[in-house]
C-alpha positions as CSV (number, residue, x, y, z in Angstrom):
1,M,70.1,82.6,85.7
2,N,67.2,83.3,83.4
3,L,66.4,87.0,84.0
4,T,64.6,89.4,81.7
5,P,66.3,92.7,80.8
6,R,64.1,94.6,83.2
7,E,65.0,92.2,86.0
8,I,68.7,92.5,85.2
9,V,68.4,96.3,85.4
10,E,66.6,96.0,88.7
11,Q,69.5,93.9,90.1
12,L,72.1,96.4,88.8
13,D,70.1,99.3,90.4
14,K,70.9,97.8,93.8
15,Y,74.6,98.7,93.4
16,I,74.8,101.3,90.6
17,V,73.1,104.7,90.6
18,G,71.8,106.2,87.3
19,Q,73.4,105.3,83.9
20,D,70.1,103.8,82.7
21,K,71.3,103.7,79.0
22,A,74.3,101.6,79.8
23,K,72.4,99.3,82.1
24,K,69.8,98.7,79.3
25,A,72.4,98.0,76.7
26,V,74.2,95.4,78.9
27,A,70.9,93.8,80.0
28,I,69.8,93.3,76.4
29,A,73.3,91.9,75.5
30,L,73.0,89.4,78.4
31,R,69.4,88.4,77.6
32,N,70.5,87.8,74.0
33,R,72.9,85.3,75.3
34,Y,70.0,83.3,76.8
35,R,67.9,83.7,73.7
36,R,70.7,82.4,71.6
37,S,71.2,79.4,73.8
38,Q,67.6,78.3,73.2
39,L,68.2,78.1,69.4
40,S,69.3,75.1,67.3
41,L,73.1,74.6,66.8
42,Q,72.9,75.8,63.2
43,E,71.1,79.1,64.2
44,M,73.4,79.6,67.2
45,E,76.5,79.6,64.9
46,E,75.1,82.5,62.9
47,I,74.4,84.8,65.8
48,T,77.3,86.6,67.4
49,P,77.2,89.0,70.4
50,K,76.9,92.7,69.8
51,N,79.9,94.2,71.6
52,I,79.6,97.5,73.5
53,I,81.7,100.6,74.0
54,M,81.0,102.7,77.1
55,K,82.1,106.3,76.9
56,G,82.2,108.4,80.0
57,P,84.5,110.0,82.7
58,T,86.2,107.8,85.3
59,G,84.3,106.8,88.4
60,V,80.8,106.8,86.9
61,G,80.2,103.1,87.0
62,K,81.6,101.6,83.7
63,T,83.6,98.8,85.3
64,E,81.1,98.2,88.1
65,I,78.2,97.6,85.6
66,A,80.3,94.9,83.7
67,R,81.5,93.3,87.0
68,R,78.0,93.1,88.6
69,L,76.6,91.8,85.3
70,A,79.0,88.9,85.2
71,K,78.5,88.2,89.0
72,L,74.7,88.1,88.4
73,V,74.9,85.2,86.0
74,G,78.1,83.5,87.3
75,A,79.8,84.0,83.9
76,P,83.6,83.9,83.4
77,F,84.6,87.6,83.6
78,I,87.9,89.4,83.4
79,K,88.8,93.1,83.4
80,V,91.9,94.0,81.4
81,E,93.7,97.3,80.7
82,A,94.3,98.0,77.0
83,T,97.4,100.0,77.8
84,K,99.2,96.8,79.2
85,Y,99.4,95.2,75.8
86,T,102.0,95.7,73.1
87,E,101.9,94.9,69.5
88,V,103.5,91.7,68.2
89,G,107.3,92.1,68.0
90,Y,107.6,94.2,71.1
91,V,108.5,93.0,74.6
92,G,105.4,92.9,76.8
93,R,102.0,91.2,77.1
94,D,100.4,90.0,73.9
95,V,96.6,90.5,73.4
96,E,96.0,86.7,73.4
97,S,96.8,86.6,77.1
98,M,93.4,88.1,77.8
99,I,91.8,84.9,76.4
100,R,94.1,82.7,78.5
101,D,93.2,84.7,81.6
102,L,89.5,84.2,80.8
103,V,89.9,80.5,80.5
104,E,91.8,80.4,83.9
105,C,88.8,82.3,85.4
106,S,86.4,79.8,83.8
107,V,88.4,76.8,85.1
108,R,88.3,78.3,88.6
109,L,84.5,78.8,88.5
110,V,83.8,75.2,87.3
111,K,86.2,73.7,89.9
112,E,84.5,75.6,92.7
113,E,81.1,74.3,91.5
114,R,82.4,70.7,91.3
115,F,84.1,71.0,94.7
116,K,80.7,72.0,96.2
117,K,79.1,68.9,94.8
118,V,81.7,66.5,96.2
119,N,82.4,68.5,99.4
120,E,80.1,66.4,101.6
121,K,81.5,63.1,100.4
122,A,85.1,64.3,100.7
123,G,84.3,65.8,104.2
124,S,83.0,62.4,105.4
125,V,86.2,60.6,104.3
126,V,88.4,63.3,105.8
127,D,86.5,63.3,109.2
128,N,87.1,59.6,109.6
129,K,90.8,60.1,108.7
130,L,91.2,62.9,111.2
131,A,89.3,61.0,114.0
132,K,91.8,58.2,113.6
133,I,94.8,60.6,113.8
134,V,93.4,62.4,116.9
135,A,92.6,59.0,118.5
136,E,96.2,57.8,117.9
137,A,97.7,61.0,119.2
138,R,95.7,60.7,122.4
139,K,96.8,57.1,122.8
140,I,100.4,58.2,122.7
141,E,100.0,61.4,124.8
142,K,97.5,60.2,127.4
143,G,97.8,56.5,127.3
144,E,94.1,56.1,126.3
145,T,93.1,53.1,124.3
146,P,91.4,54.1,121.0
147,D,88.5,51.6,120.6
148,N,85.6,52.1,118.2
149,I,83.4,53.9,120.7
150,F,86.2,56.2,121.7
151,Q,86.9,57.0,118.0
152,Q,83.2,57.6,117.3
153,N,83.1,60.1,120.2
154,I,86.1,61.9,118.7
155,L,84.3,61.9,115.3
156,D,81.2,63.5,116.8
157,G,83.4,66.0,118.5
158,L,85.2,66.8,115.2
159,K,81.9,67.6,113.5
160,K,80.9,70.0,116.3
161,G,84.3,71.7,116.1
162,Y,85.6,70.7,119.6
163,Y,89.1,69.7,118.3
164,D,89.5,72.6,115.8
165,N,92.5,74.1,117.6
166,E,94.2,70.8,118.5
167,V,97.6,70.4,116.7
168,I,98.2,67.2,114.9
169,E,100.7,65.8,112.4
170,V,99.3,64.9,109.0
171,E,100.6,63.7,105.7
172,I,99.9,66.0,102.8
173,E,100.6,65.4,99.1
174,D,103.6,67.5,98.0
175,N,102.6,68.9,94.6
176,P,105.4,70.9,93.1
177,K,104.3,73.9,91.1
178,P,104.4,73.1,87.3
179,M,106.7,75.1,85.1
180,E,105.4,76.8,81.9
181,L,107.4,75.8,78.8
182,I,105.9,78.8,76.9
183,P,104.2,81.7,78.7
184,G,100.4,80.8,78.8
185,G,101.1,77.6,77.0
186,A,101.6,74.0,78.1
187,E,102.9,73.3,81.6
188,I,105.1,70.5,82.8
189,S,105.7,69.0,86.2
190,I,108.8,67.0,86.8
191,G,106.8,64.5,88.9
192,S,104.3,64.0,86.1
193,I,107.0,63.0,83.5
194,F,107.0,59.5,85.0
195,G,103.2,59.4,85.3
196,D,101.8,56.9,87.7
197,F,105.0,54.8,87.8
198,M,106.2,56.5,90.9
199,P,104.0,57.0,94.0
200,K,103.0,60.6,94.9
201,K,105.4,62.3,97.3
202,K,104.0,63.2,100.7
203,K,105.3,65.5,103.4
204,K,104.4,65.6,107.1
205,R,103.1,68.8,108.5
206,K,102.0,70.0,111.9
207,L,98.7,71.7,111.6
208,T,95.6,72.5,113.7
209,V,92.6,70.1,113.0
210,K,90.8,73.0,111.3
211,E,93.7,73.7,108.9
212,A,94.4,70.0,108.2
213,R,90.7,69.4,107.4
214,K,90.7,72.2,104.8
215,L,93.8,70.8,103.0
216,L,92.7,67.2,103.2
217,I,89.2,68.0,101.8
218,E,90.9,69.8,98.9
219,E,93.1,66.8,98.3
220,E,90.2,64.3,98.6
221,A,87.9,66.4,96.4
222,N,90.6,66.5,93.7
223,K,90.5,62.7,93.5
224,L,86.7,62.8,93.1
225,I,86.7,65.3,90.3
226,D,87.5,64.5,86.6
227,N,89.8,67.3,85.6
228,D,89.3,66.5,81.8
229,S,85.6,67.2,82.1
230,V,86.3,70.3,84.2
231,N,88.6,71.7,81.4
232,E,86.0,70.8,78.7
233,E,83.2,72.6,80.6
234,A,85.5,75.6,81.3
235,I,86.4,76.0,77.6
236,R,82.7,75.7,76.7
237,R,81.7,78.4,79.2
238,A,84.5,80.7,78.3
239,E,83.5,80.4,74.6
240,Q,79.7,80.7,75.1
241,E,79.3,82.8,78.2
242,G,82.7,84.7,78.7
243,I,82.7,88.5,79.2
244,I,85.9,90.5,78.7
245,F,85.9,94.1,79.8
246,I,88.6,96.1,78.0
247,D,89.2,99.3,80.0
248,E,91.2,102.4,78.9
249,I,90.6,101.6,75.2
250,D,90.8,105.4,74.5
251,K,94.5,105.3,75.5
252,I,95.3,103.1,72.4
253,A,93.3,105.4,70.0
254,A,95.5,107.5,67.8
255,K,94.8,111.2,68.5
256,G,93.7,113.2,65.5
257,T,95.5,112.7,62.2
258,T,99.1,112.7,63.5
259,S,101.2,109.7,62.4
260,G,104.4,108.1,63.5
261,G,106.0,107.5,66.9
262,Q,103.8,106.4,69.7
263,D,100.6,106.3,67.5
264,V,102.1,103.5,65.4
265,S,102.3,101.3,68.5
266,R,98.8,102.3,69.6
267,E,97.4,101.3,66.2
268,G,99.4,98.1,66.3
269,V,97.7,97.1,69.6
270,Q,94.3,97.8,68.0
271,R,95.1,95.6,65.0
272,D,96.2,92.8,67.3
273,I,92.9,93.1,69.3
274,L,90.9,93.1,66.1
275,P,91.1,89.3,65.2
276,I,90.4,88.4,68.9
277,V,87.1,90.5,68.8
278,E,86.3,89.4,65.2
279,G,86.6,85.7,66.1
280,S,89.8,83.6,66.1
281,T,91.2,80.5,67.8
282,V,93.6,80.9,70.6
283,M,95.7,78.1,72.1
284,T,95.7,77.8,75.9
285,K,97.1,75.1,78.2
286,Y,93.6,73.7,78.6
287,G,93.0,73.5,74.8
288,A,92.0,75.6,71.9
289,I,89.3,78.3,72.4
290,K,87.2,80.1,69.8
291,T,86.6,83.8,70.6
292,D,83.6,84.3,68.2
293,Y,81.0,84.3,70.9
294,I,82.7,86.1,73.8
295,L,81.1,89.3,74.7
296,F,83.5,92.3,74.7
297,I,82.7,95.5,76.6
298,A,85.2,98.3,76.0
299,A,85.3,101.5,78.0
300,G,87.2,104.8,78.1
301,A,86.9,108.4,79.1
302,F,87.7,109.6,75.5
303,H,88.7,113.1,76.9
304,V,91.6,113.6,74.4
305,S,90.8,111.1,71.7
306,K,87.4,110.3,70.2
307,V,85.7,106.9,69.5
308,S,86.1,107.8,65.8
309,D,89.9,107.8,66.3
310,L,89.8,104.0,66.7
311,I,90.6,102.1,63.5
312,P,87.4,101.7,61.5
313,E,87.5,97.8,61.6
314,L,87.6,97.9,65.4
315,Q,84.8,100.4,65.6
316,G,82.7,98.1,63.4
317,R,83.1,95.3,65.9
318,F,81.7,97.5,68.7
319,P,78.3,98.5,67.1
320,I,76.7,99.7,70.4
321,L,78.0,103.0,71.8
322,V,76.7,104.1,75.2
323,E,77.5,107.4,76.7
324,L,77.6,107.6,80.5
325,N,77.0,111.0,82.2
326,S,79.0,112.9,84.8
327,L,77.4,112.5,88.3
328,S,75.2,115.3,89.5
329,K,74.4,116.3,93.2
330,E,71.2,114.1,93.1
331,D,73.4,111.2,91.9
332,F,75.8,111.7,94.7
333,V,72.9,111.8,97.3
334,A,71.6,108.5,95.8
335,I,75.1,106.9,95.9
336,L,75.4,107.8,99.6
337,T,72.1,106.4,100.6
338,T,70.5,103.9,98.0
339,P,73.0,101.0,97.2
340,Q,73.3,98.0,99.4
341,N,77.0,98.8,99.7
342,A,76.5,102.6,100.2
343,I,79.7,104.3,101.4
344,T,78.0,105.7,104.5
345,L,77.0,102.2,105.5
346,Q,80.5,100.9,105.0
347,Y,82.0,103.6,107.3
348,A,79.3,103.1,109.9
349,T,79.9,99.3,109.9
350,L,83.7,99.8,110.2
351,L,83.5,102.2,113.1
352,K,80.9,100.0,114.9
353,V,83.8,97.6,115.5
354,D,85.3,100.3,117.8
355,G,82.0,101.1,119.5
356,V,81.1,104.2,117.4
357,D,77.5,104.4,116.4
358,L,77.9,106.7,113.3
359,K,74.8,108.5,111.9
360,F,74.4,111.0,109.1
361,T,71.6,113.6,108.9
362,K,69.8,114.3,105.6
363,D,71.3,117.8,105.3
364,A,74.8,116.4,105.9
365,I,74.4,113.9,103.0
366,E,73.3,116.8,100.8
367,E,76.2,118.9,101.8
368,I,78.7,116.1,101.1
369,A,77.0,115.6,97.6
370,I,77.3,119.4,96.8
371,L,81.0,119.3,97.9
372,A,81.8,116.3,95.8
373,E,80.0,117.8,92.7
374,Q,81.9,121.1,93.2
375,M,85.3,119.4,93.5
376,N,84.6,117.3,90.3
377,S,83.6,120.4,88.4
378,T,86.5,122.6,89.5
379,S,89.3,120.0,89.4
380,E,89.6,116.6,87.7
381,D,86.3,114.8,87.3
382,I,86.8,111.4,89.0
383,G,83.2,110.6,89.5
384,A,82.0,108.6,92.6
385,R,85.6,108.1,93.6
386,R,85.5,111.7,94.8
387,L,83.3,110.6,97.7
388,H,86.1,108.5,99.1
389,T,88.3,111.5,99.3
390,V,85.6,113.6,101.0
391,M,84.5,110.9,103.4
392,E,88.1,110.1,104.4
393,N,88.8,113.8,105.2
394,L,85.5,114.2,106.9
395,L,85.8,111.2,109.3
396,E,89.6,111.4,109.8
397,E,89.3,112.7,113.5
398,I,86.4,110.3,114.3
399,S,88.3,107.3,113.0
400,F,91.5,108.4,114.8
401,D,89.8,109.0,118.2
402,A,87.7,105.7,118.2
403,D,89.1,103.6,121.0
404,G,86.4,101.0,121.7
405,S,84.3,103.0,124.1
406,Q,80.6,103.1,123.2
407,K,79.4,106.4,121.8
408,E,77.0,107.9,119.3
409,I,78.3,110.4,116.7
410,V,75.9,112.3,114.5
411,V,77.4,114.0,111.4
412,D,75.3,117.0,110.4
413,K,75.6,119.9,107.9
414,K,77.4,122.1,110.5
415,Y,80.1,119.4,111.0
416,V,80.6,119.1,107.3
417,T,80.9,122.8,106.6
418,E,83.3,123.3,109.5
419,K,85.5,120.5,108.3
420,F,85.6,121.8,104.7
421,V,85.4,125.6,105.2
422,K,88.8,126.1,103.5
423,E,87.7,124.0,100.5
424,L,84.4,125.9,100.2
425,N,86.2,129.3,100.4
426,K,88.5,128.1,97.6
427,K,85.5,127.4,95.4
428,D,84.1,130.9,96.0
429,L,87.4,132.5,95.1
430,K,87.6,130.6,91.8
431,K,84.6,132.6,90.5
432,Y,86.8,135.7,90.4
433,I,89.8,134.0,88.7
434,L,90.0,134.1,84.9
């Protein structure tokens, strides 16, 4: 998708409130991807992405910005936790697994696209196969003679979904799950050792027409897709368009100037991440992948440690530092009302299933926002996630009493204050506690 940085920010604004600096930074990074793709091969090789570090408390939108960004352009995207990795020589996940995960994501994206292209052709073949099976089943059960006209009528009925719930017996390819020889490396399937010398094993299953159609289309589509070209395209996309979001990077930063113990392990993980971010070649089961042009977005709260506590070489590979702010009352009001997936709309939609028409007054929204801001300032700052806590407690009785009978419930300021009177009193008392 060819979007300007301004258009990218406009799209992000639909889901994420505030944090304009971070949105601008990622929008420019994404647009630079497109600009680079328009250059000659020689020029492209010289230009590498400018990686970003997002610094800010939890729940202010760091992960959501990166996730929405990738979704916007259909780029391969994965989110990883820096704390899950261990340095080479220790038991645990090695940092190269993040690249293997990215390639897996890329393969899945390309396969889905190819499936959509051959879906119609595969569907036509499968419908004819199912029509024959249904016709044969009716011949046995009801003594009807399946002629061409009869089979055509069944085919028309299949397309309209008349036979979706009818149970039939179909033959499905039995594909045993391949075993990994090395974690993340090459896979081997016992059946594939002999290649095409032996026919593929099939098993009979009793399924509804709807379920059988889904499995048979997948089977047929696989025959129409060239897996080698899928893997090549997936590797290319992962290399040129891939985005890796490394969360909790502050947890692997050595605090202050202390040395030894746990800090050695933290620094070891940083040194292992360094060549991946700098540019190296990682072997995956789909082939070798270069990491030079993958965009890395790191994030962390940096409450205890600082960005400067990361090893200098790693800091140098993340030249763009963006600070995200704690959420204010105005931000909370906007979060509750502006986004397309606003939390108030989510609860209203959920309760509508049980016949409850839930509405919030303007003063109720403001009271919820004040409460969330107070809770974040007096206890742990968990950003927008605080709203889930407030809303769950606020609507607990309404959700519990919803029984399917039609009714309208209006949540106003009085309802909110009555529900949280104890919490508000606690906040007033804290003013007098040293």
